KEZA-918823 format. One line per 3 residues: number of its first residue (from 1); for each residue z, x, y of N, C-alpha, C, CB. Coordinates in pm, 1 decimal, decimal comma, m for minus. Glycine has a CB too. Layout:
BEGIN
NUM	Z/X/Y/Z/X/Y/Z/X/Y/Z/X/Y ~ ... $
// end
This chain:
BEGIN
1	6913,2/20331,5/16903,3/6912,0/20281,7/16770,0/7053,5/20267,5/16718,3/6831,0/20371,4/16681,1 ~ 7139,4/20352,6/16753,5/7278,7/20347,5/16712,0/7348,3/20225,7/16767,6/7351,3/20472,4/16755,1 ~ 7308,4/20181,9/16886,0/7372,8/20065,3/16944,3/7331,4/19937,6/16870,3/7338,1/20054,3/17093,6 $
4	7211,3/19939,0/16819,7/7168,0/19820,7/16743,0/7252,5/19805,4/16617,8/7018,4/19831,1/16705,0 ~ 7281,0/19915,8/16549,0/7363,5/19909,0/16427,5/7503,3/19862,2/16460,0/7369,2/20045,2/16357,9 ~ 7550,5/19900,9/16574,5/7684,5/19858,1/16615,0/7684,9/19707,4/16643,0/7731,9/19937,0/16740,4 $
7	7577,6/19659,8/16702,0/7568,5/19515,3/16728,5/7558,7/19440,9/16595,5/7445,2/19482,0/16819,8 ~ 7477,6/19493,0/16504,9/7462,2/19429,2/16374,1/7595,4/19432,7/16300,3/7351,4/19499,2/16290,4 ~ 7664,9/19545,1/16304,0/7794,9/19554,8/16238,0/7894,1/19458,5/16300,4/7848,7/19697,8/16245,4 $
10	7892,0/19446,5/16430,8/7985,7/19359,3/16500,6/7955,7/19211,9/16470,7/7980,1/19385,2/16652,1 ~ 7829,1/19177,7/16456,1/7790,8/19038,7/16433,3/7795,3/19005,0/16284,3/7650,4/19011,9/16489,8 ~ 7778,6/19103,8/16197,2/7769,1/19078,1/16052,9/7898,2/19020,0/15996,6/7734,2/19206,7/15978,9 $
13	8012,5/19074,2/16031,3/8138,9/19025,1/15975,8/8165,7/18880,6/16016,8/8254,7/19114,2/16020,9 ~ 8153,8/18843,9/16143,7/8173,8/18702,1/16176,9/8069,4/18610,8/16112,0/8170,3/18683,5/16327,7 ~ 7944,3/18657,1/16102,4/7840,7/18575,9/16039,7/7869,5/18556,9/15891,3/7703,0/18640,2/16059,3 $
16	7910,1/18663,1/15822,9/7945,8/18651,1/15681,1/8066,4/18559,4/15663,5/7975,4/18789,9/15620,7 ~ 8160,8/18569,7/15755,8/8277,8/18483,1/15749,9/8236,6/18337,6/15766,6/8379,9/18522,5/15857,5 ~ 8149,2/18309,8/15865,1/8101,0/18173,6/15885,8/8021,9/18124,0/15763,7/8013,4/18166,9/16012,5 $
19	7941,5/18211,7/15706,4/7864,9/18175,9/15588,1/7959,5/18142,5/15472,4/7769,0/18290,4/15548,7 ~ 8061,7/18224,8/15452,8/8159,8/18200,6/15347,4/8232,3/18068,7/15370,1/8260,5/18315,5/15340,5 ~ 8277,2/18043,4/15493,7/8347,4/17918,3/15524,2/8255,8/17797,0/15503,6/8400,3/17920,7/15669,0 $
22	8130,3/17809,6/15543,5/8034,5/17699,3/15523,9/8012,2/17671,3/15376,1/7900,4/17731,8/15591,3 ~ 7994,8/17779,1/15299,3/7977,6/17760,9/15155,0/8103,3/17701,8/15090,9/7942,7/17894,6/15088,4 ~ 8220,2/17748,7/15135,9/8347,6/17699,7/15081,7/8364,0/17549,3/15110,2/8466,7/17779,5/15142,6 $
25	8334,0/17508,7/15232,2/8345,4/17367,2/15267,3/8242,0/17283,0/15191,1/8327,8/17348,3/15419,4 ~ 8124,0/17336,1/15177,5/8020,7/17265,6/15100,5/8062,4/17248,6/14955,4/7887,5/17341,0/15107,8 ~ 8119,9/17354,2/14898,2/8168,0/17347,9/14760,6/8279,2/17243,1/14747,8/8218,8/17486,7/14714,7 $
28	8371,2/17242,7/14845,2/8481,8/17146,1/14844,2/8428,3/17003,3/14854,4/8580,1/17174,7/14960,2 ~ 8332,7/16984,4/14942,9/8271,9/16852,5/14959,4/8201,5/16809,2/14829,7/8171,7/16853,7/15077,6 ~ 8130,2/16902,6/14770,1/8059,5/16875,2/14644,2/8160,2/16839,1/14533,9/7973,6/16998,5/14601,4 $
31	8269,5/16912,8/14526,8/8372,8/16886,2/14425,7/8433,2/16747,6/14445,8/8483,5/16993,6/14431,5 ~ 8463,7/16710,9/14568,7/8520,2/16578,5/14597,6/8420,1/16468,0/14561,7/8560,2/16568,1/14747,0 ~ 8293,2/16492,2/14593,8/8190,4/16392,9/14560,7/8179,7/16376,8/14409,3/8053,3/16433,9/14620,4 $
34	8187,9/16486,4/14336,0/8182,8/16480,4/14189,3/8303,4/16403,9/14134,6/8178,1/16623,0/14129,2 ~ 8420,1/16428,3/14190,3/8541,0/16356,2/14145,6/8525,9/16205,8/14171,4/8667,8/16410,8/14218,4 ~ 8475,0/16170,7/14287,4/8455,5/16029,1/14320,0/8355,1/15965,3/14223,4/8406,8/16013,2/14466,3 $
37	8248,5/16037,9/14192,9/8150,5/15986,2/14097,7/8210,0/15970,2/13958,6/8029,6/16077,9/14091,7 ~ 8292,3/16065,9/13918,0/8359,1/16055,5/13787,3/8451,7/15934,7/13781,9/8438,8/16183,4/13757,3 ~ 8526,0/15912,3/13892,8/8615,1/15794,7/13897,7/8533,9/15665,9/13886,4/8698,0/15793,9/14029,1 $
40	8423,7/15659,2/13961,3/8339,1/15539,9/13955,5/8281,4/15520,2/13815,7/8225,8/15549,8/14058,1 ~ 8238,0/15630,7/13754,9/8182,7/15622,9/13620,0/8288,9/15574,7/13521,8/8127,2/15759,6/13576,2 ~ 8409,4/15627,7/13534,7/8519,2/15587,2/13447,5/8549,4/15437,7/13463,8/8645,1/15670,8/13477,7 $
43	8551,6/15390,0/13588,0/8576,2/15247,5/13613,4/8464,3/15161,5/13554,1/8588,7/15221,2/13764,9 ~ 8340,2/15207,0/13570,8/8228,3/15131,9/13513,7/8235,1/15129,3/13361,2/8095,1/15192,4/13559,1 ~ 8273,1/15241,7/13301,0/8286,9/15245,2/13155,1/8395,6/15149,3/13109,0/8318,5/15387,7/13107,0 $
46	8506,7/15142,8/13183,6/8613,3/15050,1/13147,4/8563,9/14906,0/13158,5/8737,1/15071,9/13237,1 ~ 8491,8/14875,1/13266,8/8438,5/14739,8/13283,1/8340,0/14708,3/13171,3/8370,4/14724,0/13420,6 ~ 8255,7/14806,6/13138,5/8157,4/14787,8/13031,9/8228,5/14764,9/12898,8/8062,9/14910,0/13022,5 $
49	8333,9/14840,8/12874,2/8411,2/14825,5/12751,1/8475,2/14687,7/12746,5/8519,1/14935,1/12740,0 ~ 8530,5/14643,1/12859,6/8591,9/14510,3/12864,3/8488,3/14402,1/12838,9/8660,1/14487,1/12999,4 ~ 8370,0/14417,8/12898,0/8262,9/14320,4/12876,9/8220,2/14322,2/12731,0/8142,1/14349,9/12969,2 $
52	8205,7/14443,0/12674,4/8167,5/14454,5/12534,2/8273,7/14392,7/12444,6/8144,9/14601,1/12496,4 ~ 8401,4/14419,9/12475,0/8508,5/14362,6/12395,4/8507,4/14210,8/12404,9/8643,6/14417,5/12440,1 ~ 8484,0/14158,5/12524,0/8480,6/14013,8/12542,3/8363,8/13953,0/12465,4/8470,4/13978,5/12691,5 $
55	8246,7/14013,7/12477,5/8130,6/13958,0/12406,7/8147,8/13972,7/12256,2/8000,5/14027,4/12452,2 ~ 8207,8/14083,2/12212,4/8232,3/14101,2/12069,3/8329,8/13995,3/12019,1/8287,1/14242,9/12040,5 ~ 8434,2/13967,9/12095,8/8530,5/13866,5/12056,7/8465,1/13728,2/12052,9/8649,7/13866,6/12152,8 $
58	8377,1/13699,7/12148,4/8306,1/13571,9/12149,1/8216,5/13559,0/12026,4/8222,8/13557,5/12277,3 ~ 8146,5/13667,2/11991,8/8060,8/13665,4/11872,8/8143,9/13643,8/11746,7/7981,0/13796,8/11861,7 ~ 8258,5/13712,0/11738,4/8345,0/13695,8/11621,6/8398,9/13553,7/11613,4/8460,9/13795,9/11626,4 $
61	8435,4/13497,2/11727,9/8485,8/13360,2/11730,3/8377,5/13263,0/11683,8/8534,5/13322,9/11871,9 ~ 8255,3/13280,2/11733,0/8145,3/13193,8/11689,7/8121,4/13206,4/11540,2/8017,4/13227,6/11766,1 ~ 8125,3/13329,9/11488,7/8106,4/13351,4/11345,3/8216,5/13281,8/11266,4/8104,3/13502,0/11312,7 $
64	8340,2/13297,7/11311,1/8452,2/13235,5/11240,1/8443,9/13083,0/11244,9/8585,1/13282,4/11299,7 ~ 8398,6/13027,4/11357,0/8383,7/12882,6/11365,5/8275,1/12833,6/11270,1/8351,1/12840,6/11509,3 ~ 8162,6/12905,0/11263,9/8056,9/12867,3/11169,5/8106,3/12878,8/11025,5/7932,0/12955,5/11189,9 $
67	8180,2/12983,6/10997,9/8234,5/13003,5/10862,9/8333,2/12892,3/10828,0/8303,5/13141,5/10851,7 ~ 8416,6/12853,6/10923,8/8512,5/12745,9/10901,1/8438,8/12615,2/10870,5/8605,0/12728,6/11024,0 ~ 8335,1/12584,6/10946,4/8258,2/12463,1/10921,3/8195,0/12466,2/10782,6/8150,0/12445,3/11028,3 $
70	8142,4/12582,2/10745,7/8080,8/12596,8/10613,9/8184,8/12574,4/10504,3/8016,2/12736,4/10599,1 ~ 8301,6/12633,0/10520,9/8406,8/12616,6/10420,9/8455,9/12472,1/10414,6/8523,7/12710,1/10451,3 ~ 8467,4/12406,7/10529,7/8508,1/12266,3/10530,6/8405,9/12180,2/10457,2/8526,0/12216,1/10674,8 $
73	8278,5/12209,5/10475,4/8173,1/12136,3/10404,9/8185,4/12160,5/10254,6/8032,5/12178,9/10455,7 ~ 8205,5/12285,9/10215,0/8219,9/12317,6/10072,4/8341,9/12248,0/10012,7/8231,0/12469,5/10051,9 ~ 8452,3/12245,9/10086,3/8574,7/12179,7/10037,6/8548,7/12030,1/10020,6/8694,4/12203,5/10135,8 $
76	8481,9/11969,1/10117,7/8448,2/11827,1/10107,1/8360,5/11799,2/9985,6/8377,7/11780,0/10233,8 ~ 8260,7/11884,3/9963,5/8173,1/11868,3/9846,1/8253,1/11881,0/9717,4/8059,4/11972,9/9847,9 ~ 8343,7/11976,9/9713,1/8424,8/11996,5/9592,6/8518,0/11878,0/9567,8/8506,7/12125,5/9604,2 $
79	8576,1/11823,2/9673,7/8663,5/11706,3/9658,1/8584,4/11587,6/9603,2/8729,3/11669,0/9793,2 ~ 8465,3/11565,0/9656,2/8382,8/11454,1/9608,0/8344,1/11475,7/9461,7/8256,2/11438,8/9695,1 ~ 8308,6/11600,1/9427,3/8273,4/11630,3/9288,3/8394,4/11608,1/9197,2/8222,1/11776,3/9275,5 $
82	8511,9/11647,4/9243,3/8633,6/11629,0/9164,7/8662,7/11479,3/9146,1/8753,5/11699,5/9233,1 ~ 8645,0/11400,6/9251,9/8667,7/11256,6/9240,8/8568,5/11194,0/9142,7/8656,0/11189,4/9378,9 ~ 8440,6/11234,9/9149,0/8341,0/11183,4/9054,1/8378,8/11220,2/8911,3/8200,9/11238,1/9087,6 $
85	8422,2/11344,7/8892,6/8461,5/11389,2/8758,9/8579,8/11307,4/8708,0/8496,8/11539,2/8759,9 ~ 8681,0/11284,6/8791,2/8796,8/11204,9/8750,7/8754,7/11063,1/8712,5/8901,1/11200,6/8863,5 ~ 8666,3/11005,1/8794,9/8620,7/10869,9/8766,4/8546,0/10866,3/8634,2/8531,5/10817,8/8879,6 $
88	8460,1/10964,1/8609,1/8386,2/10969,3/8482,9/8481,4/10987,6/8365,6/8282,8/11083,0/8485,4 ~ 8583,2/11070,6/8383,2/8681,4/11090,7/8276,7/8757,3/10962,2/8248,3/8779,2/11202,4/8314,0 ~ 8796,8/10890,8/8352,4/8866,5/10762,2/8333,2/8777,9/10664,1/8257,4/8908,2/10701,6/8469,5 $
91	8652,2/10657,0/8299,8/8559,5/10565,4/8233,1/8539,4/10604,8/8086,9/8424,4/10563,3/8306,1 ~ 8528,8/10732,9/8061,0/8511,6/10780,6/7924,1/8633,9/10747,6/7840,4/8485,2/10931,6/7922,2 ~ 8751,8/10768,3/7899,0/8876,2/10740,3/7828,3/8887,5/10589,6/7799,3/8998,0/10789,5/7911,2 $
94	8849,2/10508,9/7897,1/8857,1/10364,4/7877,1/8759,8/10319,1/7768,0/8827,7/10290,5/8008,7 ~ 8641,3/10380,1/7763,8/8544,2/10343,5/7661,5/8588,1/10389,9/7524,1/8408,4/10401,4/7694,7 ~ 8652,4/10504,9/7517,1/8690,7/10559,8/7387,3/8817,0/10495,8/7331,7/8710,5/10708,8/7398,3 $
97	8901,3/10440,3/7415,5/9023,3/10374,9/7366,8/8990,1/10232,1/7325,0/9135,2/10375,8/7475,8 ~ 9023,3/10196,8/7202,6/9000,4/10057,9/7163,9/9102,3/9969,1/7232,4/9007,8/10040,9/7010,7 ~ 9062,0/9851,8/7264,0/9155,5/9759,6/7326,7/9253,6/9712,5/7220,5/9081,3/9639,0/7392,8 $
100	9378,8/9718,8/7252,2/9476,8/9680,7/7150,6/9469,0/9529,6/7125,2/9620,5/9721,7/7194,6 ~ 9490,0/9492,0/7001,5/9488,7/9348,8/6972,8/9607,8/9282,9/7039,9/9490,6/9322,7/6820,4 ~ 9593,6/9157,2/7070,8/9706,0/9091,8/7134,8/9825,7/9093,0/7040,6/9669,6/8947,6/7175,7 $
103	9934,2/9127,9/7095,7/10057,2/9137,6/7016,9/10133,3/9008,6/7029,8/10144,3/9257,1/7061,8 ~ 10204,3/8982,3/6926,4/10285,4/8861,5/6925,2/10410,2/8879,8/7010,9/10324,2/8824,4/6781,6 ~ 10437,2/9001,6/7042,7/10556,2/9029,3/7122,5/10539,9/8979,2/7265,9/10586,2/9179,1/7122,3 $
106	10416,4/8964,7/7305,5/10394,1/8926,9/7444,5/10370,1/8778,3/7464,3/10278,4/9002,7/7498,9 ~ 10377,1/8702,9/7360,5/10354,2/8558,2/7373,4/10479,8/8496,5/7431,8/10317,8/8492,0/7234,9 ~ 10463,5/8423,0/7536,4/10583,0/8365,3/7598,9/10639,7/8253,1/7509,7/10549,4/8310,4/7741,6 $
109	10766,1/8246,1/7511,5/10835,3/8140,2/7436,9/10858,3/8024,9/7532,1/10971,0/8190,7/7375,4 ~ 10814,4/7906,0/7486,6/10832,0/7792,7/7576,9/10975,1/7745,5/7588,0/10747,2/7679,7/7532,5 $
// end
């Protein structure tokens, strides 16, 4: 029975050492895999952010173009309204001003 304990003692230290080394390598491999996954995730987030920024910029550009068209239409409407108002004012002024009688100053001398 004593020899069995000696065999177990002799085999236990190398087995524990192998177990420790196996666990250590597994942990190292797991850590490297996690780092690689984090790098990939970071790259994907950057790509996603770039895509989001691009689509956001496109949406803003479309909004600004629609707004510009709307403002151009409003400006055109205002210009036409202003021209109509000026024309009406001219007509009103012409109607309200009496035509001056012909002056003798303008008669040509033969």
